[in-house]
Z-matrix of the N, CA and C atoms (Angstrom, degrees):
N
C 1 1.464
C 2 1.529 1 107.22
N 3 1.316 2 116.48 1 132.38
C 4 1.453 3 120.93 2 176.27
C 5 1.544 4 109.37 3 -107.36
N 6 1.308 5 117.34 4 108.73
C 7 1.438 6 120.46 5 -177.63
C 8 1.494 7 112.18 6 -83.65
N 9 1.317 8 116.97 7 -8.03
C 10 1.487 9 122.61 8 -178.63
C 11 1.534 10 109.88 9 -127.12
N 12 1.309 11 113.99 10 154.22
C 13 1.460 12 121.00 11 174.31
C 14 1.518 13 108.02 12 -140.96
N 15 1.312 14 115.93 13 134.09
C 16 1.443 15 124.18 14 173.13
C 17 1.474 16 108.13 15 -135.65
N 18 1.290 17 116.98 16 122.58
C 19 1.494 18 119.40 17 -177.71
C 20 1.512 19 109.46 18 165.67
N 21 1.330 20 114.30 19 -160.99
C 22 1.478 21 121.62 20 179.91
C 23 1.492 22 111.88 21 -91.79
N 24 1.297 23 115.70 22 145.67
C 25 1.459 24 122.85 23 175.81
C 26 1.539 25 108.72 24 -144.20
N 27 1.335 26 115.51 25 150.10
C 28 1.444 27 120.91 26 173.80
C 29 1.540 28 106.36 27 -88.12
N 30 1.330 29 115.80 28 125.85
C 31 1.467 30 121.13 29 177.89
C 32 1.537 31 106.13 30 -114.63
N 33 1.350 32 114.35 31 119.47
C 34 1.454 33 120.74 32 -178.54
C 35 1.533 34 110.30 33 -111.20
N 36 1.336 35 115.32 34 123.15
C 37 1.464 36 121.05 35 179.15
C 38 1.514 37 106.57 36 -135.24
N 39 1.327 38 116.22 37 129.43
C 40 1.459 39 119.88 38 176.62
C 41 1.523 40 115.84 39 55.29
N 42 1.320 41 115.16 40 37.48
C 43 1.456 42 121.07 41 179.40
C 44 1.522 43 115.71 42 79.26
N 45 1.322 44 116.85 43 -3.58
C 46 1.496 45 121.06 44 177.02
C 47 1.477 46 110.17 45 -107.95
N 48 1.344 47 116.29 46 137.01
C 49 1.419 48 122.66 47 -178.02
C 50 1.535 49 109.91 48 -114.20
N 51 1.298 50 115.64 49 148.84
C 52 1.458 51 122.11 50 174.20
C 53 1.549 52 107.67 51 -145.60
N 54 1.295 53 117.63 52 150.16
C 55 1.471 54 121.37 53 175.09
C 56 1.490 55 108.13 54 -99.68
N 57 1.341 56 114.74 55 126.81
C 58 1.445 57 122.58 56 -175.87
C 59 1.528 58 111.00 57 -132.20
N 60 1.298 59 116.59 58 153.16
C 61 1.460 60 120.04 59 169.16
C 62 1.525 61 108.12 60 -78.00
N 63 1.314 62 114.28 61 136.95
C 64 1.464 63 120.45 62 178.61
C 65 1.521 64 112.01 63 -132.44
N 66 1.318 65 115.60 64 154.68
C 67 1.473 66 122.33 65 174.28
C 68 1.549 67 105.93 66 -128.94
N 69 1.322 68 117.56 67 115.54
C 70 1.449 69 121.61 68 -176.10
C 71 1.533 70 110.09 69 -130.45
N 72 1.313 71 114.34 70 153.96
C 73 1.503 72 120.98 71 173.97
C 74 1.505 73 107.33 72 -143.78
N 75 1.329 74 113.40 73 157.27
C 76 1.501 75 120.60 74 179.84
C 77 1.515 76 111.58 75 -130.18
N 78 1.312 77 115.30 76 153.74
C 79 1.433 78 121.53 77 176.55
C 80 1.545 79 109.16 78 -154.59
N 81 1.293 80 115.84 79 156.66
C 82 1.444 81 121.97 80 175.62
C 83 1.510 82 109.11 81 -84.91
N 84 1.310 83 116.75 82 127.83
C 85 1.450 84 122.92 83 178.36
C 86 1.533 85 108.95 84 -99.38
N 87 1.360 86 117.52 85 98.49
C 88 1.456 87 119.83 86 -174.29
C 89 1.526 88 115.75 87 -62.45
N 90 1.319 89 118.10 88 -33.14
C 91 1.468 90 119.98 89 -178.99
C 92 1.516 91 110.43 90 -69.58
N 93 1.281 92 119.86 91 -31.03
C 94 1.465 93 123.55 92 179.70
C 95 1.519 94 110.60 93 -98.17
N 96 1.314 95 117.54 94 -14.07
C 97 1.478 96 121.23 95 178.94
C 98 1.525 97 112.93 96 68.30
N 99 1.293 98 118.26 97 35.39
C 100 1.478 99 118.66 98 178.88
C 101 1.554 100 110.47 99 -149.68
N 102 1.349 101 111.28 100 167.48
C 103 1.450 102 117.59 101 174.59
C 104 1.533 103 108.75 102 -82.99
N 105 1.308 104 116.67 103 142.37
C 106 1.459 105 122.44 104 174.32
C 107 1.512 106 108.24 105 -128.48
N 108 1.288 107 115.53 106 141.06
C 109 1.509 108 118.64 107 176.36
C 110 1.529 109 107.66 108 -131.94
N 111 1.304 110 116.32 109 152.65
C 112 1.465 111 121.83 110 -176.85
C 113 1.500 112 108.44 111 -162.62
N 114 1.327 113 115.51 112 162.13
C 115 1.451 114 123.34 113 174.46
C 116 1.500 115 111.63 114 172.35
N 117 1.322 116 115.48 115 -153.50
C 118 1.465 117 122.00 116 -173.61
C 119 1.494 118 110.86 117 -130.98
N 120 1.331 119 116.63 118 144.45
C 121 1.468 120 121.42 119 166.61
C 122 1.512 121 108.51 120 -97.33
N 123 1.293 122 117.31 121 151.14
C 124 1.437 123 122.72 122 176.88
C 125 1.557 124 107.72 123 -61.17
N 126 1.332 125 117.27 124 155.34
C 127 1.475 126 119.90 125 179.55
C 128 1.535 127 110.55 126 -55.54
N 129 1.329 128 113.44 127 135.75
C 130 1.465 129 119.51 128 178.29
C 131 1.548 130 105.86 129 -151.20
N 132 1.314 131 115.34 130 118.62
C 133 1.443 132 121.03 131 -175.43
C 134 1.538 133 114.15 132 -58.58
N 135 1.345 134 116.03 133 -43.78
C 136 1.476 135 120.51 134 -179.22
C 137 1.528 136 110.97 135 -63.87
N 138 1.315 137 115.97 136 -42.24
C 139 1.478 138 119.91 137 -179.99
C 140 1.523 139 111.52 138 -65.98
N 141 1.324 140 116.81 139 -40.74
C 142 1.454 141 121.15 140 176.23
C 143 1.494 142 112.51 141 -64.50
N 144 1.337 143 117.02 142 -40.43
C 145 1.483 144 120.98 143 176.91
C 146 1.528 145 109.91 144 -63.00
N 147 1.338 146 118.67 145 -43.38
C 148 1.479 147 121.84 146 178.83
C 149 1.549 148 108.94 147 -58.99
N 150 1.376 149 115.97 148 -45.84
C 151 1.436 150 117.62 149 179.90
C 152 1.538 151 111.89 150 -62.51
N 153 1.294 152 117.31 151 -44.25
C 154 1.476 153 120.72 152 -179.80
C 155 1.554 154 111.41 153 -64.92
N 156 1.345 155 115.88 154 -24.62
C 157 1.474 156 119.54 155 177.13
C 158 1.536 157 112.05 156 -83.61
N 159 1.331 158 117.49 157 -2.28
C 160 1.461 159 120.25 158 175.51
C 161 1.518 160 115.97 159 113.03
N 162 1.320 161 117.20 160 -2.45
C 163 1.452 162 119.47 161 -179.59
C 164 1.524 163 109.71 162 -72.61
N 165 1.329 164 117.46 163 130.77
C 166 1.462 165 120.92 164 179.11
C 167 1.536 166 112.47 165 -123.94
N 168 1.301 167 118.18 166 -8.84
C 169 1.454 168 123.05 167 -179.00
C 170 1.512 169 112.29 168 -112.87
N 171 1.319 170 116.70 169 140.67
C 172 1.454 171 123.79 170 176.81
C 173 1.494 172 109.74 171 -141.44
N 174 1.311 173 116.15 172 167.04
C 175 1.487 174 122.67 173 172.33
C 176 1.511 175 105.55 174 -114.49
N 177 1.313 176 116.07 175 128.76
C 178 1.454 177 122.89 176 -179.08
C 179 1.516 178 109.83 177 -115.42
N 180 1.303 179 116.28 178 126.35
C 181 1.488 180 122.09 179 177.40
C 182 1.514 181 110.08 180 -127.11
N 183 1.319 182 116.24 181 120.08
C 184 1.459 183 122.30 182 176.01
C 185 1.511 184 107.75 183 -102.39
N 186 1.350 185 118.52 184 134.18
C 187 1.457 186 118.84 185 -179.18
C 188 1.529 187 111.48 186 -46.63
N 189 1.360 188 113.04 187 128.58
C 190 1.464 189 119.24 188 179.32
C 191 1.531 190 112.90 189 89.34
N 192 1.303 191 116.93 190 -6.13
C 193 1.474 192 123.47 191 -179.27
C 194 1.520 193 111.69 192 -111.97
N 195 1.322 194 116.02 193 168.96
C 196 1.447 195 119.95 194 179.52
C 197 1.534 196 109.90 195 -90.74
N 198 1.309 197 119.29 196 152.70
C 199 1.471 198 122.60 197 174.68
C 200 1.516 199 108.69 198 -56.98
N 201 1.317 200 117.16 199 136.89
C 202 1.466 201 123.94 200 -176.08
C 203 1.514 202 110.40 201 -135.48
N 204 1.339 203 117.09 202 140.99
C 205 1.438 204 120.91 203 176.51
C 206 1.541 205 108.36 204 -72.16
N 207 1.305 206 117.38 205 139.40
C 208 1.458 207 121.43 206 177.39
C 209 1.535 208 107.99 207 -135.88
N 210 1.301 209 114.11 208 149.99
C 211 1.502 210 119.90 209 175.37
C 212 1.537 211 107.18 210 -99.25
N 213 1.305 212 114.64 211 140.55
C 214 1.452 213 121.97 212 176.61
C 215 1.515 214 108.99 213 -93.38
N 216 1.347 215 117.25 214 139.99
C 217 1.431 216 121.47 215 178.03
C 218 1.518 217 110.69 216 -130.25
N 219 1.305 218 114.74 217 176.19
C 220 1.440 219 123.00 218 -173.68
C 221 1.521 220 115.25 219 -48.70
N 222 1.312 221 118.70 220 141.90
C 223 1.449 222 121.80 221 174.69
C 224 1.525 223 111.65 222 -65.62
N 225 1.300 224 116.94 223 147.06
C 226 1.481 225 121.42 224 175.88
C 227 1.539 226 107.78 225 -86.61
N 228 1.317 227 116.95 226 174.93
C 229 1.511 228 117.86 227 -177.44
C 230 1.499 229 114.06 228 -61.89
N 231 1.340 230 119.74 229 -17.11
C 232 1.446 231 123.41 230 -179.79
C 233 1.506 232 112.86 231 -97.80
N 234 1.344 233 117.88 232 0.31
C 235 1.472 234 122.29 233 175.07
C 236 1.497 235 114.69 234 97.90
N 237 1.321 236 118.37 235 -1.69
C 238 1.482 237 121.65 236 178.33
C 239 1.545 238 109.09 237 -77.02
N 240 1.335 239 117.60 238 144.43
C 241 1.460 240 121.56 239 177.59
C 242 1.489 241 110.92 240 -99.72
N 243 1.307 242 117.27 241 144.45
C 244 1.457 243 122.18 242 174.90
C 245 1.527 244 110.35 243 -75.24
N 246 1.323 245 116.15 244 139.11
C 247 1.456 246 123.53 245 174.31
C 248 1.503 247 107.02 246 -123.09
N 249 1.326 248 117.40 247 137.72
C 250 1.489 249 118.87 248 178.53
C 251 1.508 250 109.64 249 -149.45
N 252 1.316 251 115.19 250 160.00
C 253 1.441 252 120.87 251 178.24
C 254 1.532 253 110.29 252 -163.08
N 255 1.342 254 113.62 253 167.03
C 256 1.446 255 121.76 254 178.37
C 257 1.514 256 107.03 255 -120.64
N 258 1.341 257 115.62 256 141.00
C 259 1.441 258 120.66 257 178.50
C 260 1.512 259 109.76 258 108.75
N 261 1.302 260 115.37 259 -167.67
C 262 1.457 261 121.63 260 -176.61
C 263 1.516 262 110.29 261 -57.70
N 264 1.328 263 120.95 262 126.90
C 265 1.471 264 123.76 263 -178.78
C 266 1.546 265 109.97 264 -60.18
N 267 1.318 266 115.92 265 150.82
C 268 1.473 267 121.15 266 -174.04
C 269 1.551 268 115.59 267 -78.86
N 270 1.318 269 119.22 268 -0.60
C 271 1.454 270 118.64 269 -177.98
C 272 1.514 271 111.13 270 -100.65
N 273 1.354 272 115.05 271 146.71
C 274 1.476 273 119.20 272 177.49
C 275 1.531 274 109.42 273 -69.46
N 276 1.341 275 112.69 274 153.78
C 277 1.482 276 119.23 275 178.23
C 278 1.509 277 113.80 276 94.38
N 279 1.303 278 119.71 277 -6.26
C 280 1.470 279 121.65 278 176.01
C 281 1.551 280 108.25 279 -87.19
N 282 1.280 281 115.75 280 114.95
C 283 1.453 282 118.48 281 -178.90
C 284 1.527 283 111.56 282 -131.88
């Protein structure tokens, strides 16, 4: 089981896609009874502009994985945006 993923992912927001480096990890949240995953996308000006304009939903696709809904969160000091989701993580090899 791979609880972490580091690599490229397609991030789709508002009908526009871009390929970005991402770092994600997953864990089981016992109080909520579900898997949660979260991490960061590399800095991307268009993604940050979409977030600042009010966009909070994205579609994340990692090669070999299925498209997955992701929430966008605040940029970090280096310009990367937080990505998070609930349920089965979007990367292959997580079992």
